[in-house]
N, C-alpha and C positions, 0 to 999 in steps of 0.2 A: 504491498499499498504505499507507493511513494507519493501519494496526492497530497494528506494529513500534513506533511511536515509545510510543506509551501503554501498552507492554508492560515496557520497559523499567526505568521507575521498581519499577512493581508488583516485578518481577522483583530487584532489588537490596534492598527492601522484606524479603522473603520469605527471602533470601539473609543478609541481618543479623539478622533474625528467628532466627535459626537458630543464633546463635552460642551457645554453652553461657554460662550466666552467667560461670562464670570464666574462659573468656577475653575475654569485655568487661572485666569487673574489672583481668585481669590489662592488657589494651591500656589502660587507666587508668592505671594505677599505673605503667606505666614511666615512669621518667624521660624527660625531653626527650631526640630524639636530639642524639648529640653533635654538639658542632659538625661542620659538613661538612670535608672534608679539605682544606688549602690547599696551591697554588704557591707557593715564597717564591721570588720572584726576588733577588739580592744587596741590592738596596735596602730590598724591603720588611723582611729580616730584620735591617736593623740598623735598624731603627724600633725594634723591640724588646731594647735594648742594654741596660734596665737603669737608663739616664739618667734617664728620665722616671718623678716617685714614682707608686704606683697603676698604672704601666701593666705588662701582661703581660712576664716576661723570655723570648726564645726563644732555644734556641741548637742547631746541627745539629750532630750527629755522622755521619757514612757519608750526609749526604743525608738525613738525617731529622732532622726539628725537633721540638726537644720544648720542652713549656714547664716552664723551670725557675723559676715565679715562686715556688712554695712552698719553693725554696732559695735564699731571696733573701739571706740572710746570706751566702752564696758568692757568688752572681752577681749581685749589686744593686749599687749607685754604689759605687764606693773599698771593696767586695769582693776578698777576695781573688781569687778565678777572675772578675771582673768579663771583664778581656780575652776569656773565649770567649765572652763572650754577644753575639748579634746575627750571627753570620756562621757559619759551619761551620767547626767548627777542629779537624777528626779526625786531623788531623795532631799538632796543641798536646796534644791526647789519647793520641794516641799514645805521643807520646813523654815523656810529663808535662813539656812544655815551654810556654811563655804570654811565649817567646818570639816577636813578631811577626812573625816570618818564619815560624813553622812555623803560624801561627793561619790554616791552608786546607784546602781540602780533599783538598789533592791528597798522597797514599801513595807516589808514585815513590820510591823505594831506600830504603823502610823495612825498618828487619830481620825475620824471622820474632817475634823476642821481642817485638819494639815492634806488630805487628800481631795476636798474642797475645794481649798486654794489652790494646790496642785494641779487641779483639772481646769480653772478657771486661768491661774500664768498661761496653761499649756496651750487654752486654748486663743485666750485676749490678747496675751503678748508672743508668743514663739508663733502659734497659727497662723496671726494676725499681720505678724512683720514681716517674718523671715522664712524664705524657699526652705522648701523638703528638697534635702537632696538624697536621703536614702534610711535605710535604716540599719539597727544593730542587729548581728548576725541573733544575737539572743532573742531578739525580738520575731524573728523569720523562724531560727529554727529548735527544737528541742536541744535538752544537753547530747541525744544521741546522735544530732548531725539530720534527724527526719523534722518534714516540715511542723511548725507547729499551725495547727488546723486552726487556733484560737486568732490567727494574724487578722487584722484588717487595715488596710491600706487607708492613711487620713484622708481626707475628704478634701484635697487642694484640688482645684479646679487644671492644673497645668501640669499632673503630678498622673504618671500611670504605672502600676508597678508592673506592667506587662515588658517591659521595655527589660528586665532584668530576668524575667524567668520563659 
């Protein structure tokens, strides 16, 4: 059946040719796709701790990694909240604490109040102000490396978990 192979490109041209001009313009004008979602291990995340001039600054809250570079007066080298950068600082955010013991993803034993505060800050500060660049591997994978079925991608409009998997 030598016929089929010749037909495909022609069909493609026919289909593409049928795109209304507006759709074509739309495709051209769309900004480049956002950076694909990344999975960060602790050492990956630690590289973005704000100590390197000109490097992005990342921090994770609830396993979601935010690019906080635009807030470098808060998170950069020598800045007041630099301790939060380069790691999952969920507990510290919940307790409003910069104590190194609190700079962890672990939320065991937090009070109702602290958990509510954590959610407020997560939604109204981090999600509102900073782009999501990925997730901590702990958030997506279980200890044994299997996928975490409770994993929920945050609802950022530009964010597409399929880019990673």
